[in-house]
N, C-alpha and C positions, 0 to 999 in steps of 0.2 A: 073106652076109646083112649088109645095111647097119645101121649103129648110128648113132642121132641123140641128140644130147645136147641137152636143152632147159632152158635155165636162165630163171627168171622172177624179174625184179628190180623193186624199188621204187626207181626213180632218175629224174630229170629225162631226159626223151628227148634233148635236144641233148647232154647229158653223155653218155648211153648211147651214141648214135651216134658220138661222138669217140672213145669208149673201143674200139668194137667196129672202127672204121676202123684204128685202131693195132694192134689185136691180131690182126686178120683175116691180115695176111702171115705172122705168126709161127704161127698155127694152120695155116694151109697148107703153110707150110715143114716142119712136123711131121707132116703127113699128112692134115690135114682136106680133104675134097673141096669141101665148100661152107660158107660162113658166112652166116647170115641174121639180120638184126634185124626186129622186128615189135613191134606195139602191140595189147594185149589191148582189144578194142572193146566187149565186152559182158560182162556176168555179173559174178560176185562179184570178179573179178580185174581189171576194167575199168581202164585207165590203167596198169596194169604193162608193164613192157618184157620181151619175150622174146628169147634169143638162142638160135638152133639151130645146132648145128655136125654136120655128117654126117661119117662114115668109111666106108670100104669094108667093114670086116669089124672083128671083135673084135680080132684081131691088129693092125691098124693103129690102132685105138682104144688099145690098151694101151700101144704104142710111144709115141704121141703123149702120151699121160698122163704116161709116164716123162720124156720129152723137154720137156714143158711145165713138169713140176715142177721141173726143173733150169735152166730158162731165165730168168736174171735180170731180163732186159727184160720177159718176160711176168709175170713175179711183180710187178714195179713197177706195170703197168698193173692187175693184179688188186687190188694194195693200194689204188690210186687209186679203183677201183670200189667197194671196200668203204668207203672213206672217204666217198665222194660219195652212196652208195645202200646198200641192203640186199638181200642174196640171199634170196629168199623161198622158192624152191623150185628142185630140179633133178631131172630124171628122165632116165634112160638107156633109150632104146627101141631093140629089136632088130626090124627090119621084114622081112616075107617078103611077095613080090609074089604074087597069087593071080591065075592067068590062066584 
């Protein structure tokens, strides 16, 4: 069952892209399958940046969270993100494909 973590940030888009570019290799190293960045284009959250990170299952998600918590380089990037913007929301989604 794929797990997707979606974070919504109030941050300048160019700053967000740079931070995601720096953090994506670390996320993948610790088990992420995909890393996406996007912009909310309509609705109440228009203009905010989203970052979506997918994992194969709950086990790989849990291992990644433990590893990222202990990765000093990743934590430095997260500190920069919190200095440059504000984390508005984060959701963890478990997906099931319907055929």
